[in-house]
C-alpha positions in Angstrom: 122.6 118.0 117.2 124.7 115.0 116.4 123.1 112.1 114.6 124.8 108.8 113.9 125.9 108.5 110.3 124.1 105.9 108.2 127.2 104.9 106.2 127.8 101.8 108.3 127.7 98.7 106.0 125.2 96.0 106.8 127.1 93.2 108.5 127.4 90.3 106.1 127.2 86.6 107.0 127.4 83.5 105.0 124.1 82.4 103.5 124.3 79.1 105.5 124.4 81.1 108.8 121.4 83.3 108.0 118.1 82.4 109.6 115.5 81.5 106.9 112.8 82.9 109.2 114.2 86.4 109.3 111.9 88.9 107.4 110.6 92.4 107.4 107.3 93.1 109.0 105.6 96.4 108.2 103.1 97.8 110.8 101.3 100.7 109.2 98.1 102.7 109.3 96.8 106.2 109.5 98.3 108.7 112.0 96.9 108.3 115.4 95.7 104.7 115.0 98.1 103.5 117.7 100.9 101.9 115.8 103.5 102.6 118.5 101.2 101.5 121.3 100.6 98.2 119.6 104.2 97.7 118.7 105.4 98.4 122.3 103.1 95.6 123.5 104.8 93.0 121.3 107.2 90.5 122.9 110.1 91.3 120.6 112.4 88.7 122.1 109.8 85.9 121.7 109.3 87.1 118.1 113.1 87.2 117.4 112.5 90.8 116.3 114.0 94.2 116.7 112.3 97.6 115.9 113.8 99.7 113.2 114.2 103.3 114.5 113.3 105.9 111.9 114.7 109.3 111.4 112.5 112.4 111.7 112.8 116.1 111.4 110.0 116.8 113.8 110.7 118.1 117.3 110.7 115.5 120.1 107.6 115.1 122.2 107.6 114.6 125.9 107.3 110.8 125.6 110.0 110.5 122.9 113.5 109.2 123.6 116.4 109.8 121.1 117.4 106.5 119.5 114.4 104.6 120.8 111.3 106.2 119.4 113.1 108.2 116.7 116.5 109.6 115.7 115.9 113.3 115.6 117.7 115.1 112.8 117.8 118.6 111.3 116.3 119.1 107.9 119.9 119.5 106.6 121.0 116.2 108.1 118.0 114.5 106.7 118.5 115.9 103.1 122.1 114.9 103.2 121.1 111.3 104.0 118.6 111.3 101.2 121.2 112.5 98.8 123.4 109.6 99.9 120.5 107.1 99.2 120.7 105.8 102.8 116.9 105.4 103.3 114.8 102.4 102.4 111.9 104.8 102.4 111.3 108.4 103.3 108.3 110.7 103.1 107.2 114.1 104.2 104.0 114.8 106.2 102.7 117.8 108.2 105.9 119.8 107.4 108.2 117.0 108.7 110.2 114.2 107.1 110.5 110.6 108.2 112.8 107.9 106.9 114.0 104.3 107.6 117.7 103.6 107.2 118.5 100.7 104.9 121.3 99.7 107.3 118.8 99.1 110.1 116.9 96.6 107.9 119.6 94.8 106.1 122.0 94.6 109.0 119.4 92.8 111.1 118.2 90.5 108.3 121.8 89.5 107.8 122.0 88.4 111.4 118.8 86.4 111.2 116.7 88.8 113.2 113.2 89.9 112.1 112.7 93.6 111.6 109.6 95.6 112.6 109.0 98.8 110.6 106.4 101.0 112.2 105.9 103.5 109.5 103.4 105.7 107.7 101.5 104.6 104.6 103.6 106.3 102.0 106.8 104.9 103.4 105.2 101.4 103.6 104.5 101.5 99.9 108.1 102.2 99.2 109.3 99.3 101.4 106.9 96.9 99.8 108.2 97.8 96.4 111.9 97.5 97.4 111.4 94.4 99.6 108.5 92.4 98.1 109.1 89.6 100.6 108.1 92.0 103.5 104.9 91.1 105.4 102.5 94.0 105.5 100.0 94.7 108.4 97.6 97.6 108.3 96.2 98.8 111.6 92.8 100.5 111.5 90.7 102.2 114.2 87.2 100.9 115.1 85.8 104.1 113.5 87.1 107.4 112.1 85.3 109.1 115.0 87.5 107.1 117.4 90.6 108.1 115.4 89.6 111.8 115.6 89.2 111.5 119.3 92.6 110.0 119.7 94.3 112.7 117.7 92.6 115.5 119.6 93.3 113.9 123.0 97.0 113.9 122.2 97.1 117.6 122.7 100.4 117.9 120.8 99.2 119.6 117.6 97.1 122.5 116.5 93.5 122.1 115.4 94.6 122.7 111.8 97.3 120.0 112.1 94.8 117.5 113.5 92.3 118.3 110.7 95.1 117.7 108.1 95.9 114.3 109.7 92.2 113.3 109.7 91.8 114.3 106.0 94.8 112.2 105.1 93.6 109.3 107.3 90.4 109.1 105.2 92.5 108.6 102.1 94.9 106.2 103.8 92.1 104.0 105.0 91.3 103.2 101.3 94.8 101.8 100.9 94.3 99.0 103.3 93.5 96.7 100.4 97.2 96.8 99.4 98.2 95.1 102.6 98.3 91.4 103.3 96.7 91.7 106.8 94.3 94.2 108.4 94.0 94.4 112.2 91.5 96.5 114.0 92.9 98.4 117.0 89.9 98.3 119.2 92.0 97.3 122.2 95.8 97.7 122.1 96.7 94.3 123.8 94.2 92.4 121.7 95.5 94.0 118.5 99.1 93.3 119.6 98.2 89.6 120.2 96.7 89.4 116.7 99.8 91.1 115.1 102.1 88.6 117.1 100.0 85.7 115.8 100.5 86.9 112.2 104.2 87.3 112.7 104.6 83.8 114.1 102.5 82.3 111.4 104.6 84.0 108.7 107.8 82.9 110.3 106.9 79.2 110.3 
């Protein structure tokens, strides 16, 4: 499988030409909370925003599209990128690795475009440390029972894998106090509207 090299340098522009509104927006939360669903309901053009596409070593699911939902890489390709320090964040979970290329963040910011990072909690912590100006939004389910139902209804993982995600979700929920904003995903469109309002308010 061929995956685009991350060596591309972030395009530089004079400071006077950069938009002061451009920033990094982190959308995080426990696995299965609906991060992608909420993100896909955002009007990215209206928000002057582009989604950062993460790398992953997991196998594609039926709904996945290379270069849109993820860049799918082999473990060897992923480790080589880590060795070259090309990720703003990377983490392993459920026997798979995920990472956000620094070039995807810095290249967009240089052009005055907001960047959306839809990432897991461990990765979000790394980004918040490296980019303290980032705006962090934590998505939570109405209840843990609802989260369990969502994970099981996916039908993409074994029972053991679902249980592992649920155990981790309980720990991750306690980390929401580290985020600037917490949004309950009781309805995907309502949650997306709230996230959009946060983005617009922070961009003013």
